C-alpha positions as CSV (number, residue, x, y, z in Angstrom):
1,M,-209.3,-82.7,107.8
2,L,-210.8,-84.2,104.6
3,M,-207.3,-84.3,102.9
4,A,-205.9,-86.0,106.0
5,L,-208.6,-88.6,105.9
6,T,-208.0,-89.2,102.2
7,F,-204.3,-89.8,102.7
8,L,-205.1,-92.1,105.6
9,S,-207.4,-94.2,103.5
10,L,-204.8,-94.5,100.8
11,A,-202.2,-95.5,103.3
12,V,-204.3,-98.3,104.9
13,G,-206.2,-99.3,101.8
14,P,-205.8,-102.7,100.1
15,K,-202.5,-103.5,98.4
16,A,-202.4,-102.4,94.8
17,Q,-202.9,-105.3,92.4
18,A,-201.3,-105.8,89.0
19,V,-203.6,-105.9,85.9
20,S,-205.3,-109.2,85.5
21,P,-204.8,-111.2,83.4
22,P,-201.2,-109.9,83.1
23,P,-200.0,-108.7,79.7
24,D,-198.9,-111.5,77.5
25,G,-196.6,-109.5,75.1
26,G,-193.5,-109.1,77.4
27,Y,-190.3,-110.9,76.4
28,P,-186.6,-110.7,77.5
29,N,-184.3,-107.9,76.5
30,F,-187.0,-105.2,77.0
31,T,-189.0,-106.6,74.1
32,T,-192.7,-106.2,73.6
33,A,-194.6,-108.0,70.8
34,E,-198.4,-108.2,70.3
35,G,-200.1,-109.3,67.1
36,T,-199.8,-112.0,64.4
37,N,-196.2,-112.6,63.6
38,A,-195.0,-109.4,65.3
39,L,-191.2,-109.5,65.7
40,Q,-191.3,-113.1,64.4
41,S,-187.7,-113.1,63.3
42,L,-186.1,-111.5,66.4
43,T,-182.8,-113.0,67.5
44,T,-180.4,-110.6,69.3
45,G,-182.2,-107.3,69.0
46,S,-183.3,-105.6,72.1
47,A,-185.7,-102.9,73.4
48,N,-188.1,-103.3,70.4
49,T,-191.8,-102.8,70.6
50,A,-194.1,-104.3,67.9
51,V,-197.9,-104.0,68.0
52,G,-199.8,-105.1,65.0
53,W,-200.0,-107.8,62.3
54,F,-196.5,-108.6,61.0
55,S,-195.1,-105.4,62.6
56,L,-191.2,-105.6,62.7
57,F,-191.6,-109.1,61.2
58,S,-188.1,-109.3,59.6
59,N,-186.2,-107.6,62.4
60,A,-183.6,-109.9,63.8
61,E,-180.7,-107.9,65.3
62,G,-182.1,-104.3,65.1
63,S,-182.7,-102.6,68.4
64,F,-184.7,-99.6,69.8
65,N,-187.4,-99.8,67.2
66,T,-191.1,-99.1,67.8
67,A,-193.8,-100.2,65.3
68,T,-197.5,-99.8,65.9
69,G,-199.8,-100.8,63.1
70,A,-200.4,-103.6,60.6
71,G,-197.2,-104.1,58.6
72,A,-195.3,-101.3,60.3
73,L,-191.6,-101.7,59.8
74,L,-192.3,-105.1,58.3
75,F,-188.9,-105.5,56.5
76,N,-186.8,-103.5,58.9
77,T,-183.4,-104.9,60.1
78,A,-181.9,-101.6,61.4
79,D,-182.0,-99.6,64.6
80,N,-183.8,-96.6,66.0
81,N,-186.8,-96.4,63.8
82,T,-190.3,-95.4,64.9
83,A,-193.4,-96.1,62.9
84,F,-197.0,-95.5,63.9
85,G,-199.7,-96.4,61.3
86,A,-200.6,-99.2,59.0
87,A,-197.7,-99.8,56.5
88,A,-195.6,-97.0,58.0
89,I,-192.0,-97.5,56.9
90,L,-193.0,-100.9,55.7
91,F,-190.2,-101.5,53.2
92,N,-187.4,-100.1,55.3
93,T,-184.4,-102.5,55.5
94,T,-181.2,-100.7,56.7
95,G,-182.3,-97.1,57.1
96,I,-181.9,-95.7,60.7
97,N,-183.3,-92.9,62.8
98,N,-186.5,-92.5,60.8
99,A,-189.8,-91.6,62.3
100,A,-193.2,-91.9,60.6
101,V,-196.7,-91.2,61.9
102,G,-199.6,-91.9,59.6
103,A,-200.8,-94.6,57.3
104,A,-198.2,-95.5,54.7
105,A,-195.9,-92.7,55.8
106,L,-192.4,-93.4,54.6
107,L,-193.9,-96.5,53.0
108,H,-191.1,-97.2,50.4
109,N,-188.2,-96.0,52.5
110,T,-185.4,-98.6,52.2
111,V,-182.0,-97.3,53.1
112,A,-182.6,-93.6,53.8
113,E,-181.8,-92.1,57.2
114,E,-183.1,-89.5,59.6
115,N,-186.4,-88.7,57.9
116,T,-189.5,-87.6,59.7
117,A,-192.9,-88.0,58.2
118,T,-196.2,-87.0,59.9
119,G,-199.4,-87.5,58.0
120,A,-201.0,-90.1,55.8
121,F,-198.7,-90.9,52.8
122,A,-196.2,-88.3,53.9
123,L,-192.8,-89.1,52.2
124,S,-194.5,-92.3,51.0
125,S,-192.3,-92.8,48.0
126,N,-189.0,-91.9,49.6
127,T,-186.3,-94.5,49.1
128,E,-182.8,-93.0,49.5
129,G,-183.4,-89.3,50.4
130,D,-182.0,-88.4,53.8
131,F,-182.8,-85.6,56.3
132,N,-186.2,-84.8,55.0
133,A,-189.1,-83.6,57.2
134,A,-192.7,-83.8,56.0
135,T,-195.7,-82.7,58.0
136,G,-199.2,-83.1,56.5
137,A,-201.0,-85.6,54.4
138,F,-199.2,-86.2,51.1
139,A,-196.4,-83.8,52.0
140,L,-193.3,-84.8,49.9
141,W,-195.4,-87.6,48.6
142,V,-193.4,-88.7,45.6
143,N,-189.9,-87.7,46.9
144,T,-187.4,-90.4,46.1
145,T,-183.8,-89.2,46.5
146,G,-184.3,-85.5,47.4
147,Q,-182.5,-84.5,50.6
148,R,-182.8,-81.9,53.3
149,N,-186.3,-80.8,52.3
150,T,-188.9,-79.5,54.8
151,A,-192.5,-79.6,53.8
152,T,-195.2,-78.5,56.2
153,G,-198.9,-78.5,55.0
154,D,-201.3,-80.7,53.2
155,S,-199.7,-81.7,49.9
156,A,-196.7,-79.4,50.4
157,M,-194.0,-80.4,47.9
158,F,-196.0,-83.4,46.9
159,S,-194.4,-83.7,43.4
160,N,-190.8,-83.3,44.6
161,T,-188.6,-86.2,43.5
162,E,-184.9,-85.2,43.5
163,G,-185.0,-81.5,44.6
164,N,-182.8,-80.7,47.6
165,N,-182.7,-78.1,50.3
166,N,-186.2,-76.8,49.8
167,T,-188.5,-75.4,52.4
168,A,-192.3,-75.3,51.9
169,T,-194.8,-74.1,54.5
170,G,-198.5,-73.9,53.5
171,N,-201.1,-76.0,51.7
172,A,-199.6,-77.1,48.3
173,A,-196.6,-74.8,48.6
174,L,-194.0,-75.8,46.1
175,G,-196.6,-78.4,45.0
176,L,-195.2,-79.2,41.6
177,N,-191.5,-78.9,42.3
178,T,-189.6,-81.8,41.0
179,I,-185.9,-81.1,40.9
180,G,-185.6,-77.4,41.8
181,D,-183.2,-76.8,44.7
182,Q,-182.9,-74.2,47.5
183,N,-186.4,-72.7,47.2
184,T,-188.3,-71.3,50.1
185,A,-192.1,-71.0,49.9
186,T,-194.3,-69.8,52.7
187,G,-198.0,-69.5,52.1
188,A,-200.7,-71.5,50.5
189,G,-199.9,-72.1,46.8
190,A,-196.6,-70.2,47.1
191,L,-194.3,-71.3,44.2
192,F,-196.9,-73.9,43.5
193,S,-196.0,-74.5,39.8
194,N,-192.3,-74.4,40.2
195,T,-190.7,-77.5,38.7
196,T,-187.0,-76.9,38.0
197,G,-186.5,-73.3,39.2
198,S,-184.0,-72.9,42.0
199,S,-183.0,-70.3,44.6
200,N,-186.4,-68.6,44.7
201,T,-188.1,-67.2,47.8
202,A,-191.8,-66.7,48.0
203,I,-193.7,-65.4,51.0
204,G,-197.4,-64.9,50.8
205,S,-200.3,-67.0,49.4
206,D,-199.9,-67.4,45.6
207,A,-196.6,-65.6,45.6
208,L,-194.6,-66.8,42.5
209,S,-197.3,-69.4,42.1
210,S,-196.9,-69.7,38.3
211,N,-193.1,-69.8,38.3
212,T,-191.8,-72.9,36.6
213,E,-188.2,-72.5,35.7
214,G,-187.3,-69.0,36.8
215,G,-184.5,-68.8,39.4
216,G,-183.2,-66.3,41.9
217,N,-186.6,-64.5,42.4
218,T,-187.8,-63.0,45.6
219,A,-191.5,-62.3,46.1
220,N,-192.9,-61.0,49.4
221,G,-196.6,-60.4,49.5
222,Q,-199.8,-62.0,48.4
223,G,-199.8,-62.6,44.7
224,A,-196.3,-61.0,44.2
225,L,-194.8,-62.1,40.9
226,Q,-197.8,-64.4,40.6
227,D,-197.7,-64.7,36.8
228,N,-193.9,-65.1,36.5
229,T,-192.9,-68.3,34.8
230,T,-189.3,-68.2,33.5
231,G,-188.1,-64.7,34.6
232,G,-185.1,-64.7,36.9
233,G,-183.5,-62.3,39.4
234,N,-186.6,-60.4,40.1
235,T,-187.5,-58.8,43.5
236,A,-191.1,-57.9,44.3
237,I,-192.3,-56.6,47.7
238,G,-195.9,-55.9,48.4
239,S,-199.3,-57.4,47.5
240,G,-199.5,-57.8,43.8
241,A,-196.0,-56.5,43.1
242,L,-194.8,-57.4,39.6
243,L,-198.1,-59.4,39.3
244,Q,-198.1,-59.7,35.5
245,N,-194.3,-60.1,35.0
246,N,-193.8,-63.2,33.0
247,G,-190.4,-63.7,31.5
248,G,-188.8,-60.5,32.5
249,D,-185.5,-60.6,34.4
250,Y,-183.8,-58.4,37.1
251,N,-186.8,-56.2,37.9
252,T,-187.4,-54.6,41.3
253,A,-190.8,-53.4,42.4
254,L,-192.2,-52.1,45.7
255,A,-196.0,-52.0,45.5
256,F,-199.1,-51.7,47.7
257,F,-202.8,-51.4,47.2
258,P,-204.1,-48.3,48.9
259,W,-207.7,-48.2,50.0
260,V,-208.7,-44.5,50.0
261,T,-211.8,-42.6,48.9
262,S,-210.2,-39.1,48.4
263,P,-206.7,-37.9,47.7
264,P,-204.7,-36.8,50.7
265,A,-203.5,-33.2,51.0
266,A,-200.6,-32.3,48.7
267,T,-197.2,-32.1,50.2
268,T,-193.9,-30.5,49.4
269,R,-192.3,-33.9,49.0
270,A,-191.1,-34.8,45.5
271,W,-193.3,-37.9,45.4
272,A,-196.2,-38.7,43.1
273,S,-199.5,-38.2,44.7
274,V,-201.8,-41.2,45.2
275,P,-204.9,-41.0,42.9
276,A,-208.3,-41.2,44.4
277,T,-209.8,-44.6,44.1
278,T,-212.4,-46.9,45.6
279,S,-210.7,-50.1,44.4
280,P,-207.1,-51.3,44.8
281,R,-204.6,-49.9,42.4
282,P,-200.9,-50.8,42.4
283,I,-198.5,-48.0,43.2
284,T,-194.8,-48.6,42.3
285,L,-192.2,-46.8,44.3
286,S,-194.6,-43.9,44.8
287,V,-196.2,-42.6,48.0
288,S,-198.1,-39.6,49.3
289,V,-198.1,-38.4,52.9
290,P,-200.7,-36.0,54.3
291,A,-199.3,-32.6,55.1
292,S,-200.1,-33.0,58.8
293,L,-197.7,-35.9,59.0
294,V,-194.7,-34.2,57.4
295,R,-192.0,-33.1,59.7
296,T,-190.1,-29.9,58.8
């Protein structure tokens, strides 16, 4: 009964009124402009939205752009760009299909295409690099011409300038990379010091964190290959594996840190027994299994 009365009251209620006073930013060709000199130069462009001081100021023929924030897309003349934040994509001229959310995100982008920047100053220095994605404050901060990079995390890949095809996930991952290519870093500080090394894979916080020029390394585990700087072709799996390797090449290590207080029962397997310990000790390609777990 209550629902019926509610519907009845809606049906017979007063006619809905438009907002008053009506919005004053609507213009022909699906255009919205609000703010000092917003879309001031528009001629034939359509479906643009500019909200904020000088937003989309130089746009004349560009269409399907959205700029919200003082100076957002100020020099833009192209199509299909989206900028949210003061000075976001401010210097863009002919770059298309870019999206920036955050103050000064993609600030210096001029002709680059299909970049996505989310976070204050993300991809701020990018000028001609295409197909980059940066999520996090200062992610890919100084990238200029590097292409097809993905950086997720505060300051991830913040020093990259010309490196291509890199993926960094985690706070400051690949933080100092400049021109190294095809690196993958997952974890806070992973591959942090890498500058020119290429084709490295680091999974785990601080994995390969000291690597600078070494290439073709794979580190999986917290601190794996942490001290490596110039060594190449190494594979380390497990927490602390090849921890102190510096310049050595083509090493392979499988390690773990057992936490036990007494040695397990001896087995007939031809493996080294794990020594008793109350603190972590790396074991390389060695394992001991309690006799009760051995199948015969």
